[in-house]
C-alpha positions as CSV (number, residue, x, y, z in Angstrom):
1,M,-95.2,-100.5,82.7
2,A,-98.2,-100.9,81.6
3,L,-100.0,-98.0,83.8
4,S,-97.5,-95.2,82.7
5,K,-98.9,-94.3,79.3
6,F,-102.3,-95.0,79.8
7,L,-102.9,-93.3,82.9
8,G,-102.9,-89.3,82.3
9,L,-104.8,-89.6,79.2
10,F,-108.6,-88.8,81.1
11,H,-109.9,-86.4,82.8
12,I,-112.9,-87.2,84.8
13,H,-115.0,-84.1,86.4
14,I,-117.5,-85.6,88.3
15,A,-121.2,-84.0,89.7
16,L,-123.7,-85.5,91.9
17,L,-127.0,-83.7,91.4
18,S,-130.4,-84.5,92.5
19,S,-132.1,-83.5,89.8
20,S,-135.0,-80.9,89.3
21,Y,-137.3,-84.0,87.1
22,F,-137.2,-85.6,91.2
23,L,-138.9,-83.3,92.8
24,A,-139.8,-86.0,96.0
25,D,-135.7,-85.6,96.0
26,P,-133.5,-83.6,98.2
27,F,-131.3,-80.8,96.4
28,V,-127.6,-82.1,96.9
29,F,-124.8,-80.7,94.6
30,Y,-121.4,-81.4,95.0
31,D,-118.6,-81.9,92.4
32,F,-114.7,-82.9,92.3
33,E,-112.0,-82.7,89.2
34,V,-109.5,-85.7,89.2
35,F,-106.6,-85.8,86.8
36,A,-105.2,-89.0,87.0
37,R,-101.3,-89.1,86.5
38,N,-99.0,-91.6,86.0
39,N,-98.6,-94.4,88.7
40,K,-101.2,-92.4,90.3
41,F,-104.3,-95.1,90.9
42,P,-107.5,-96.2,91.5
43,S,-109.4,-93.6,90.1
44,P,-111.8,-91.2,91.9
45,T,-114.5,-93.0,94.2
46,I,-117.5,-92.3,93.4
47,N,-119.3,-91.1,97.1
48,S,-122.9,-91.0,96.7
49,T,-126.4,-91.2,98.3
50,T,-129.2,-93.1,96.8
51,N,-131.7,-91.3,94.2
52,N,-128.9,-89.1,93.7
53,N,-128.4,-88.2,89.9
54,V,-124.8,-88.9,89.0
55,V,-123.4,-87.0,86.0
56,I,-120.4,-88.2,85.2
57,N,-117.9,-85.9,82.5
58,V,-115.6,-87.8,80.8
59,R,-112.6,-86.2,79.2
60,K,-110.1,-88.1,77.5
61,K,-106.7,-87.6,74.9
62,L,-106.7,-92.0,74.2
63,D,-106.1,-92.8,70.7
64,E,-108.5,-95.8,71.1
65,S,-112.0,-95.8,72.3
66,L,-113.3,-96.3,75.6
67,L,-116.3,-97.3,77.8
68,L,-116.4,-97.2,81.5
69,H,-118.8,-100.0,83.2
70,W,-120.8,-99.3,86.5
71,F,-120.5,-102.3,88.2
72,G,-123.6,-103.5,90.0
73,I,-125.8,-100.2,89.4
74,Q,-129.2,-101.5,88.2
75,Q,-129.5,-98.9,85.9
76,R,-132.8,-98.4,85.9
77,R,-134.9,-96.6,82.9
78,S,-130.7,-95.8,82.0
79,S,-129.3,-99.3,80.8
80,W,-127.8,-97.1,77.6
81,Q,-125.4,-95.7,80.3
82,D,-124.7,-98.6,81.5
83,G,-120.7,-98.7,79.7
84,L,-120.6,-102.4,78.2
85,P,-120.6,-103.3,74.3
86,G,-123.9,-103.5,72.8
87,T,-125.5,-101.2,75.4
88,N,-122.8,-98.1,75.1
89,C,-121.4,-96.8,71.8
90,P,-117.8,-96.5,72.6
91,I,-116.1,-93.1,72.9
92,P,-114.3,-92.2,70.1
93,P,-110.8,-91.5,70.4
94,K,-110.2,-87.8,71.7
95,W,-113.7,-87.0,72.3
96,N,-115.9,-86.7,75.7
97,W,-118.2,-88.1,76.7
98,I,-121.2,-87.3,79.6
99,Y,-122.8,-90.4,81.4
100,Q,-125.6,-89.5,83.7
101,F,-128.1,-91.8,85.4
102,Q,-130.3,-92.3,88.7
103,V,-128.8,-94.4,91.7
104,N,-132.3,-95.2,92.5
105,D,-133.2,-97.4,95.9
106,Q,-129.3,-98.7,96.1
107,I,-127.0,-99.0,98.9
108,G,-123.4,-100.6,99.1
109,S,-120.5,-100.4,97.9
110,F,-119.9,-100.9,93.7
111,F,-117.1,-100.0,91.6
112,Y,-116.1,-98.6,87.8
113,F,-113.6,-99.9,85.3
114,P,-112.6,-99.7,81.7
115,S,-114.3,-102.1,79.3
116,L,-113.1,-102.4,76.4
117,Y,-109.4,-103.7,75.1
118,F,-107.9,-105.1,78.4
119,Q,-107.8,-100.9,79.1
120,R,-108.4,-102.2,83.0
121,A,-105.6,-103.9,83.0
122,A,-104.0,-100.7,82.8
123,S,-106.0,-99.0,85.5
124,G,-109.4,-96.5,84.8
125,F,-110.9,-98.4,87.7
126,G,-112.2,-96.9,91.2
127,G,-115.1,-97.6,94.1
128,F,-118.4,-96.6,94.1
129,I,-120.0,-95.9,97.1
130,I,-124.1,-95.7,97.3
131,N,-124.8,-94.6,100.5
132,N,-128.4,-94.4,102.7
133,R,-130.6,-91.6,103.3
134,D,-130.5,-90.2,106.6
135,I,-135.2,-91.0,106.7
136,I,-133.7,-94.6,106.6
137,P,-131.6,-96.3,108.6
138,I,-129.3,-99.0,108.0
139,P,-129.6,-102.4,109.6
140,F,-126.9,-102.3,111.9
141,G,-124.8,-100.4,114.0
142,F,-122.7,-97.4,112.1
143,P,-119.3,-98.2,111.5
144,N,-116.1,-96.4,112.5
145,G,-115.7,-95.8,109.5
146,D,-115.3,-97.3,105.5
147,I,-112.7,-98.1,103.5
148,T,-112.4,-98.8,99.9
149,I,-110.0,-101.5,99.3
150,L,-109.2,-102.5,95.5
151,I,-107.4,-105.5,94.6
152,G,-106.1,-106.5,90.2
153,D,-103.0,-107.8,89.2
154,W,-100.3,-106.5,87.8
155,Y,-98.5,-106.9,84.8
156,T,-95.2,-105.5,83.4
157,R,-96.7,-105.5,80.0
158,N,-98.5,-102.7,78.5
159,H,-102.5,-103.7,78.2
160,T,-102.0,-103.2,74.7
161,V,-99.3,-106.3,74.3
162,L,-101.6,-108.3,76.5
163,R,-104.4,-107.7,74.4
164,K,-102.3,-109.0,71.7
165,A,-101.6,-111.9,73.1
166,L,-105.3,-112.9,74.4
167,D,-106.3,-112.4,70.6
168,A,-103.2,-114.7,69.7
169,G,-104.9,-117.4,72.0
170,K,-101.9,-117.1,74.2
171,D,-101.7,-117.5,77.7
172,L,-101.1,-114.4,80.0
173,G,-99.2,-116.2,82.6
174,M,-98.7,-115.5,86.2
175,P,-99.0,-111.6,86.8
176,N,-95.8,-110.1,87.5
177,G,-97.8,-109.1,90.8
178,V,-100.7,-107.6,92.8
179,L,-101.7,-104.5,93.8
180,I,-103.9,-103.0,96.6
181,N,-105.6,-99.8,96.0
182,G,-102.4,-99.0,93.8
183,K,-99.9,-100.3,96.2
184,G,-97.7,-102.8,96.0
185,P,-96.2,-104.5,93.6
186,Y,-96.6,-107.3,96.0
187,Q,-94.8,-111.0,94.5
188,Y,-97.4,-114.0,93.9
189,N,-95.6,-116.8,96.2
190,D,-95.0,-119.1,93.5
191,T,-94.9,-122.1,96.1
192,L,-98.6,-121.9,96.0
193,R,-101.0,-122.5,93.3
194,N,-104.0,-120.9,94.3
195,R,-102.8,-117.9,93.9
196,V,-102.4,-116.6,97.4
197,I,-100.7,-113.2,97.4
198,G,-96.7,-114.0,99.2
199,P,-95.4,-112.3,102.6
200,K,-93.0,-110.2,100.7
201,T,-92.3,-107.4,98.1
202,P,-89.4,-107.2,95.0
203,N,-87.9,-105.1,97.4
204,G,-87.8,-106.9,100.3
205,P,-90.2,-108.3,103.2
206,T,-93.2,-106.1,103.9
């Protein structure tokens, strides 16, 4: 399976703190460690607040290079932390790397994912939430709760096999299913060509 060998190969340690370089920011500190294990995903949600400085220590055992892209994060004065080819040098195999950037003046829901070698097809992605500071009210009623939903295609082929197919100019075809927050796989309805999810799983109706 595409996920079985990729997960568990890198360890993410996340610390959110207000930096001493920005004296106007309140001091906030917490950290948590997550070990991604086989068939357990998505990766942890990063829950931060506007103007937090986010420090992410990536410890990995992959036999190929890795970059994590923080989709939607503006990266003011830290474009080299964006995690895309051309802005970051890839993290070499078996190396560790520390990302550090400030989430300036942003509020919203974003996500992160591996940006190299089609690794995203094998997971390694997660949510990235930036909350408002207490002194800055949001322009709508406070919600009863927040739910992060991540949906992605699921293939029975390993991401390296999928990558080779793309490099050879081949079409990947219809995915074998779709995962919703790591649950499923739910099957696509073959009678619909606009990729609407069908109402059943391989184990029967849901």
